[in-house]
VMD Tcl script that builds the backbone (N, CA, C; Angstrom):
set m [mol new atoms 195]
animate dup $m
set s [atomselect $m all]
$s set {name element resname resid chain x y z} {
  {N N MET 1 A 114.528 112.064 104.281}
  {CA C MET 1 A 114.174 110.707 104.630}
  {C C MET 1 A 113.200 110.733 105.810}
  {N N THR 2 A 112.202 109.915 105.723}
  {CA C THR 2 A 111.222 109.830 106.802}
  {C C THR 2 A 111.634 108.752 107.802}
  {N N LYS 3 A 110.979 108.779 108.966}
  {CA C LYS 3 A 111.240 107.746 109.979}
  {C C LYS 3 A 110.859 106.373 109.440}
  {N N LYS 4 A 109.809 106.327 108.649}
  {CA C LYS 4 A 109.361 105.052 108.085}
  {C C LYS 4 A 110.407 104.484 107.121}
  {N N GLU 5 A 110.974 105.336 106.271}
  {CA C GLU 5 A 112.014 104.883 105.342}
  {C C GLU 5 A 113.233 104.375 106.107}
  {N N PHE 6 A 113.606 105.094 107.165}
  {CA C PHE 6 A 114.723 104.653 107.998}
  {C C PHE 6 A 114.418 103.275 108.589}
  {N N GLY 7 A 113.209 103.124 109.114}
  {CA C GLY 7 A 112.817 101.857 109.721}
  {C C GLY 7 A 112.862 100.701 108.738}
  {N N LEU 8 A 112.416 100.943 107.522}
  {CA C LEU 8 A 112.456 99.897 106.495}
  {C C LEU 8 A 113.889 99.499 106.162}
  {N N ARG 9 A 114.771 100.483 106.083}
  {CA C ARG 9 A 116.180 100.185 105.804}
  {C C ARG 9 A 116.820 99.434 106.960}
  {N N LEU 10 A 116.466 99.815 108.177}
  {CA C LEU 10 A 116.983 99.120 109.349}
  {C C LEU 10 A 116.524 97.667 109.353}
  {N N ALA 11 A 115.250 97.438 109.123}
  {CA C ALA 11 A 114.716 96.076 109.095}
  {C C ALA 11 A 115.401 95.241 108.013}
  {N N LYS 12 A 115.592 95.830 106.849}
  {CA C LYS 12 A 116.235 95.114 105.751}
  {C C LYS 12 A 117.676 94.758 106.101}
  {N N ALA 13 A 118.410 95.711 106.664}
  {CA C ALA 13 A 119.804 95.463 107.042}
  {C C ALA 13 A 119.886 94.366 108.106}
  {N N ARG 14 A 118.976 94.408 109.057}
  {CA C ARG 14 A 118.943 93.399 110.120}
  {C C ARG 14 A 118.644 92.020 109.543}
  {N N GLN 15 A 117.681 91.936 108.658}
  {CA C GLN 15 A 117.303 90.665 108.057}
  {C C GLN 15 A 118.417 90.102 107.177}
  {N N GLU 16 A 119.127 90.981 106.477}
  {CA C GLU 16 A 120.240 90.531 105.638}
  {C C GLU 16 A 121.356 89.902 106.463}
  {N N LYS 17 A 121.460 90.315 107.724}
  {CA C LYS 17 A 122.476 89.751 108.627}
  {C C LYS 17 A 121.927 88.554 109.405}
  {N N ASN 18 A 120.678 88.171 109.102}
  {CA C ASN 18 A 120.027 87.041 109.775}
  {C C ASN 18 A 119.994 87.197 111.291}
  {N N ILE 19 A 119.650 88.413 111.721}
  {CA C ILE 19 A 119.525 88.706 113.142}
  {C C ILE 19 A 118.071 89.070 113.399}
  {N N SER 20 A 117.471 88.450 114.382}
  {CA C SER 20 A 116.081 88.760 114.712}
  {C C SER 20 A 116.008 90.100 115.436}
  {N N ALA 21 A 114.841 90.698 115.409}
  {CA C ALA 21 A 114.636 91.953 116.127}
  {C C ALA 21 A 114.872 91.729 117.621}
  {N N TYR 22 A 114.472 90.566 118.113}
  {CA C TYR 22 A 114.682 90.231 119.524}
  {C C TYR 22 A 116.171 90.197 119.850}
  {N N GLU 23 A 116.939 89.514 119.029}
  {CA C GLU 23 A 118.382 89.418 119.270}
  {C C GLU 23 A 119.047 90.789 119.221}
  {N N LEU 24 A 118.696 91.588 118.223}
  {CA C LEU 24 A 119.292 92.918 118.122}
  {C C LEU 24 A 118.912 93.771 119.329}
  {N N SER 25 A 117.681 93.659 119.757}
  {CA C SER 25 A 117.255 94.441 120.920}
  {C C SER 25 A 118.065 94.057 122.163}
  {N N LEU 26 A 118.338 92.768 122.334}
  {CA C LEU 26 A 119.169 92.338 123.465}
  {C C LEU 26 A 120.577 92.898 123.363}
  {N N ARG 27 A 121.121 92.873 122.164}
  {CA C ARG 27 A 122.498 93.343 121.955}
  {C C ARG 27 A 122.667 94.835 122.226}
  {N N ILE 28 A 121.625 95.615 121.950}
  {CA C ILE 28 A 121.744 97.064 122.152}
  {C C ILE 28 A 121.102 97.526 123.464}
  {N N GLY 29 A 120.546 96.603 124.225}
  {CA C GLY 29 A 119.977 96.941 125.523}
  {C C GLY 29 A 118.646 97.658 125.466}
  {N N LYS 30 A 117.858 97.354 124.453}
  {CA C LYS 30 A 116.524 97.942 124.314}
  {C C LYS 30 A 115.485 96.833 124.227}
  {N N SER 31 A 114.224 97.194 124.382}
  {CA C SER 31 A 113.157 96.196 124.314}
  {C C SER 31 A 112.806 95.868 122.867}
  {N N THR 32 A 112.160 94.724 122.682}
  {CA C THR 32 A 111.708 94.372 121.339}
  {C C THR 32 A 110.633 95.358 120.879}
  {N N GLY 33 A 109.877 95.886 121.824}
  {CA C GLY 33 A 108.871 96.891 121.493}
  {C C GLY 33 A 109.509 98.134 120.901}
  {N N TYR 34 A 110.646 98.534 121.447}
  {CA C TYR 34 A 111.367 99.687 120.924}
  {C C TYR 34 A 111.844 99.412 119.498}
  {N N MET 35 A 112.366 98.201 119.269}
  {CA C MET 35 A 112.818 97.832 117.925}
  {C C MET 35 A 111.649 97.901 116.944}
  {N N HIS 36 A 110.500 97.413 117.373}
  {CA C HIS 36 A 109.309 97.456 116.515}
  {C C HIS 36 A 108.947 98.906 116.183}
  {N N LEU 37 A 108.988 99.779 117.194}
  {CA C LEU 37 A 108.673 101.190 116.959}
  {C C LEU 37 A 109.673 101.822 115.994}
  {N N LEU 38 A 110.953 101.468 116.123}
  {CA C LEU 38 A 111.967 101.992 115.203}
  {C C LEU 38 A 111.709 101.518 113.783}
  {N N GLU 39 A 111.484 100.227 113.628}
  {CA C GLU 39 A 111.340 99.648 112.291}
  {C C GLU 39 A 110.032 100.033 111.609}
  {N N THR 40 A 109.062 100.472 112.371}
  {CA C THR 40 A 107.804 100.912 111.775}
  {C C THR 40 A 107.728 102.437 111.651}
  {N N GLY 41 A 108.815 103.110 112.036}
  {CA C GLY 41 A 108.878 104.555 111.876}
  {C C GLY 41 A 108.059 105.347 112.861}
  {N N LYS 42 A 107.839 104.799 114.037}
  {CA C LYS 42 A 107.018 105.490 115.028}
  {C C LYS 42 A 107.839 106.335 116.001}
  {N N VAL 43 A 109.153 106.095 116.069}
  {CA C VAL 43 A 110.030 106.878 116.946}
  {C C VAL 43 A 111.303 107.241 116.194}
  {N N ASN 44 A 111.951 108.287 116.666}
  {CA C ASN 44 A 113.254 108.678 116.127}
  {C C ASN 44 A 114.338 107.892 116.850}
  {N N VAL 45 A 115.414 107.616 116.149}
  {CA C VAL 45 A 116.541 106.926 116.746}
  {C C VAL 45 A 117.529 107.974 117.263}
  {N N SER 46 A 118.081 107.710 118.438}
  {CA C SER 46 A 119.113 108.616 118.953}
  {C C SER 46 A 120.444 108.248 118.310}
  {N N VAL 47 A 121.375 109.170 118.356}
  {CA C VAL 47 A 122.690 108.927 117.771}
  {C C VAL 47 A 123.365 107.766 118.498}
  {N N ASP 48 A 123.235 107.726 119.803}
  {CA C ASP 48 A 123.832 106.656 120.603}
  {C C ASP 48 A 123.317 105.282 120.174}
  {N N ILE 49 A 122.013 105.157 120.040}
  {CA C ILE 49 A 121.411 103.882 119.644}
  {C C ILE 49 A 121.755 103.563 118.191}
  {N N LEU 50 A 121.778 104.565 117.343}
  {CA C LEU 50 A 122.155 104.350 115.945}
  {C C LEU 50 A 123.533 103.699 115.859}
  {N N PHE 51 A 124.501 104.232 116.613}
  {CA C PHE 51 A 125.849 103.671 116.568}
  {C C PHE 51 A 125.906 102.272 117.165}
  {N N LYS 52 A 125.106 102.009 118.190}
  {CA C LYS 52 A 125.056 100.656 118.761}
  {C C LYS 52 A 124.502 99.667 117.734}
  {N N ILE 53 A 123.443 100.057 117.061}
  {CA C ILE 53 A 122.838 99.202 116.044}
  {C C ILE 53 A 123.839 98.917 114.927}
  {N N CYS 54 A 124.483 99.964 114.449}
  {CA C CYS 54 A 125.446 99.799 113.350}
  {C C CYS 54 A 126.623 98.928 113.768}
  {N N LYS 55 A 127.056 99.064 114.995}
  {CA C LYS 55 A 128.148 98.222 115.489}
  {C C LYS 55 A 127.731 96.762 115.483}
  {N N GLU 56 A 126.531 96.472 115.959}
  {CA C GLU 56 A 126.051 95.090 116.015}
  {C C GLU 56 A 125.797 94.502 114.631}
  {N N LEU 57 A 125.331 95.343 113.703}
  {CA C LEU 57 A 125.063 94.871 112.344}
  {C C LEU 57 A 126.308 94.928 111.467}
  {N N LYS 58 A 127.371 95.534 112.002}
  {CA C LYS 58 A 128.638 95.690 111.263}
  {C C LYS 58 A 128.416 96.432 109.938}
  {N N ILE 59 A 127.704 97.565 110.066}
  {CA C ILE 59 A 127.447 98.407 108.906}
  {C C ILE 59 A 127.806 99.852 109.250}
  {N N ASP 60 A 127.967 100.657 108.231}
  {CA C ASP 60 A 128.212 102.085 108.393}
  {C C ASP 60 A 126.854 102.773 108.525}
  {N N PRO 61 A 126.738 103.766 109.412}
  {CA C PRO 61 A 125.456 104.441 109.572}
  {C C PRO 61 A 124.867 104.978 108.264}
  {N N LYS 62 A 125.731 105.377 107.326}
  {CA C LYS 62 A 125.197 105.932 106.065}
  {C C LYS 62 A 124.382 104.914 105.290}
  {N N GLU 63 A 124.560 103.628 105.566}
  {CA C GLU 63 A 123.764 102.592 104.879}
  {C C GLU 63 A 122.291 102.639 105.283}
  {N N LEU 64 A 121.989 103.275 106.397}
  {CA C LEU 64 A 120.609 103.363 106.856}
  {C C LEU 64 A 119.921 104.652 106.407}
  {N N PHE 65 A 120.693 105.539 105.780}
  {CA C PHE 65 A 120.133 106.828 105.336}
  {C C PHE 65 A 120.136 106.987 103.845}
}
mol reanalyze $m
mol bondsrecalc $m
mol representation Tube
mol addrep $m
């Protein structure tokens, strides 16, 4: 899986929960710019941030892979 594919899955999961990138970024303590970089596949996600995102979206990490 590429970073871009991960980012697309993350964006889709976030949108399905009707949560904006801004709101999710606030919930996980990151900037909206960071969320944009994640969703466009420009950066790798750390395990810590992955679990924070999954907790906020109420999904299992395997749904993003």
